[in-house]
C-alpha positions, 0 to 999 in steps of 0.5 A: 818741700822735699828732703832733696831740696832742703838738704836733709834726710827727711824733712819735718813739716811744721818745724819752727823756721828759726830752729830749722835755719840755725844748725847750732840752735837746732842741735841744742834743741834736739840734744835737750829733747833727746836728753829729756826723753832718755831720762824719761825712758830710764825712769819708766821702768817697772820695779825689778824689770831689766829694761824700761817700759817705753823709750821715747828717745828712739823717736826723738833721735830719729827726728834729730838725725832726719834733719841733719844737714850734709855729711858733716852735720850728720856725723856730728849729730850721730856722735852726739847721740852716741855720747849723750846716750852713753853718758846719761845711761852711765849716770843712771846706773848702766855700766860704761862698758854696756852704755857705750854700745847702747849709745852706738845702737841708738845712733844706728837705730835712728840712722836706719829709720831715716834711711828706710823712710827716705828710700820708701818715699823721698820727701818730708814726714807725712801721715795722711794715708795707710801707705804712710803709716805702713812706711812709718811702721816698717822704718820703725821695725827696721831701725830696731832690728838693725840696731839689735846686734849692737844693743846685744853687745851692750846687754851682754856686758850686764851680768844680771840681764838675760840676753834673749829677753833683753833683745826681744824687749829691745826690738818690741820697745824700740819699734813701738816707741818710735812708731807711736811717738812719731805718729803723734808728732807727725800728725800734730804738725800736718798743715790744716789744709791737708787734714780731712775733717769729719763731721762733728759728733753729736753732743750725746755721742761725745759725752758717751764716748768720753765716759766710756773711755774714762770708765774703760781705761780706768777699769781695765788698767787700775781697778781690775786685774784681768788680762781680757779686760785690757783687750776689751778696750780695743773697741773704744779705739775703733770707735774713736778711729771711725767717728773722730778726726785722725788728729783726735784718734792720734791723741787717743793713742798717746793718752792710752799709751800714757795710761798703760805705761803709768799703770805698769810702772805703778804695778797696777792693771791687767799684767800686775801678776806677771814678772816685771819684764813680762809686764813691760813687754805686755804693755808695749805690745798692747800700746803697739796693737792699739796704736796700729789698729786705731790709726789704720782705721782712721787713715782708711776712713780719711782715705775713703772720705778724701776719695769721696771729696775728690769725686764730688769735686770732680763732679762739680768741675764737670758741672762747672766745665759744662756750664762754662762751655754753655756760657762760652757758646752763648757769649761767643755771638761774634764767632761761629762754634761748630762741634762734630763727631768723628764721622763729621756730623754736626753736634754743636752749633752755637748762636754765633754760627747761626748769625754768621752763616744764616742757618738754624741749629736744628737744621744743621745738627746731624748734617755733614759739616763739610757740606755746610761750611766749605765751598770748593775747598778741601782742608789743608792737611799738609804740615798739619800735626795729627791731633793738634789744633790747626788754624787756616784761612777758609771761605765758607758759604752762607745760607743765602749763597754769599761767600764769607772769608773766615779763619777756621781753627780746628781742635780735637775733642777728647773724652776723659781717657784722652781718646778723640771723640770729635772736633770743635771748629771756631770760625771768625769773620775776616771781612772787617779785618781784610778790609782794614788790611787793604785800607792800611796797605793803600795808606802805606802805598800813598805814604810811600809815594808822598814820601818819595816825591815830596818837594821837601826833604823827609827823614826817619830817624831811629831813637832806640837801640842800635838805630839810635840817631841813625837815618832809617829812610830818606827821600829824593828831596833829601838826597838833592838837598845834602848832595849825598846818595841815599846809600851814604845817607843811610850810613849817617846819623842826623847829628853828622849832617846837622851838628845842632840836631840836639834841639830834638833830643827832648822828643825821645821822652814822648810816651807811646799812645800820648798826643804827638808833640811837634817841634820846629827848629832851624838847623845848619846842615853840611852839604857834601861839598862842605857848604853850610845849608840852612833848613827848617826842620819839623819833627815829631815822634811816631810810635807805630804798633809793634815797632820801635818809635822813630823821629819823623822829620820834614826838612825844608831848605831855607838857605836862600831865605837865610842868605837874603835875611843876612844880606838885609841885616848887613845892609841895615847896619853897614854903609852900602858904598864902603861896607863899613859900619853905618851910624846905627851900628857905630852907636850900638858898638859905642854903647856896648864899649862904654857899658863894658868899660873897666874902671880906670879905663876909657873909650875913645871916639875919633871923628874924622872929616876928609880934607880936600875931598870936595876938590877930588869930586869936582875935578875927577867926578863923583865916581872917582869920589866914590872910589876914593871913599872906598880906598879911604875906608880900606886905609882906615880899617888897616890903621886901627887896632884889632877890636876897634870899629870904623864907621862911615857916618855920611859923606866924607865923615868917618868915625872910630870907636877905640876900646880900651883907650888908656888916655889921651896919648893912646887916642893921639897915637891912633889918630896919628896913624890914621893921618899917616895912612892918608898922607900918601897919594891915592891912585884912582882910575881917573888919576891920582888924588891926595886927601888929608883929614881932620880928627877930633877925639873924645874920651869917656869912661863907664857910664858916659853917653854915646851920643855925648861922646860923638858930639864931643868928638865932632866938636873936636874935629871942627876945632882941628879944622879951624886949627889948620886941618890935617891934625888930631885934636884931643880936648884942645891938644893939637897934633899935626900930620908931622907928629 
């Protein structure tokens, strides 16, 4: 991840995520490391020398500043570098007037290093190529040189330090320390998948190399004081660089730097006879030269190996591509693949082309593809982008002269440099597809005709999105059934035409590809004139390919059947002459009233027989008698309370169910009203008629038998007859019409 995307100057791969995510933890960790590196550098000072031999704090400070986030964080980190450097130098013997400028110089060195490195290559720290090493060295030198004037101010305030010598040692020590330490750290954090691993050394060579390094460094830096021997160990660095991995070469540089610093600090080694300051500078120069030579050779070696690996991978990719191309040609037996050069001569003719066109490959290779594939047609150049794949429908001629419709896709073939070296053509036989399309078109035509002329209504209803519940298409039968135009219907929803259409809502959950589920319900539709119509609707969800699912409904008009059924049901439960409930419906209503009777309440049954009806029949005729019965039924219906049921049981016998009758008094009051209603003469077409009635009443509570109540009321009615007619009898109580 680049620095631009992480919000830091230069990102450090491999930095622990927990440290990178927490600014305060990161500051604490880097401040601790910086303090430790500063104290370590202050201790690495040859006796009598004015400056330390090695200064790892310059590398730690650069890493610290490189990871600073945003300007505020950068300012805080730079301030901490200044303060820590000044405080630690003061505590270790440097005067405060000199320690403060040296702290500022440390901050300037770190900031300059990060700025140069980021300008040279935006992105995280990396040490994989010689260019990466060059950038690291340039940034290290730039940081040392830019901070030199500020450091000079500090050293000028230390009276016993030669200013020119201090400035030279500052530049050399800071550059070498930054470069060497950062090279070790960055290489150690390089992800393993980015490291080029050389072949493992033979055991004998490993033993010889280890012994040579041990003996060479021990002799040159501890046992013999000879300057020439110091540079005699450089071939050991070359050996390590060329034969070991870059990571081990970096470790070798770190170990060599440690040996050199310890040797100089202990007053041993090839520079022991020099002055302390010259010993320090010689050690620093040697470490820099050894590190630079070793890492340059190792990284050049890695670059060569990586290039070789890339070439090998490229060759393998070419071989795989060739094999893949051959496999495609062999496997595409249902497609014709034809390759041509820039002159149009055939160079590739696969087995699929042989099967499709009837030609053998050896007869076609080298021939002009246009004379072989195209008959009386020219390529369609209009609208075709040069150098781009192009697909068109063409007709080709087989070897036997028959024509074959195909889709022909033509694409350019290019070489590695991108130059066009020919074309590749892919032809697919369209015979089956065109036949299927024609069959589908015929099916769609048949469906449209059947849909439009079907004698039953057909409706397509949307299920999703803006079309949910809306009618998408209707036929002529649906137009006639609803009395609305097609245009009006297409603006309506199914629920506006049939309010109880929610019966089909469960169908919308059917999944595409599943078995179509059909649901059938009878729905009530509203005609344009307001009439209620009944229809039997069969519906199923259809999932057409590439389109949203919809509900397909067949709407069969069953209004006449429903009217007939309702009429039959009415006749089965009502008296044909008067329209009152018949005995069957009366008993059902009575049983329901008894079952629903509340505690402490009662159900009353009034059994009524007309007095004088036979005389009307005999004098005025049966037609007048029927007319009288109808008039009596009307009078009785008006004389009872709402919710009571009046029934004709047969002949001139009627009955009434009185729900919620509180007691005999209530029943007597209803009976009295009925006697009063029948007291007036009835005007008929044949003259006037006067009839009365004898009424018997029986009361029953919850649990009473309906037939028992009816029999008790019948008995009470006969008691009223015997008592003189024209009266109400409730359990032996007689009430006359005069009541």
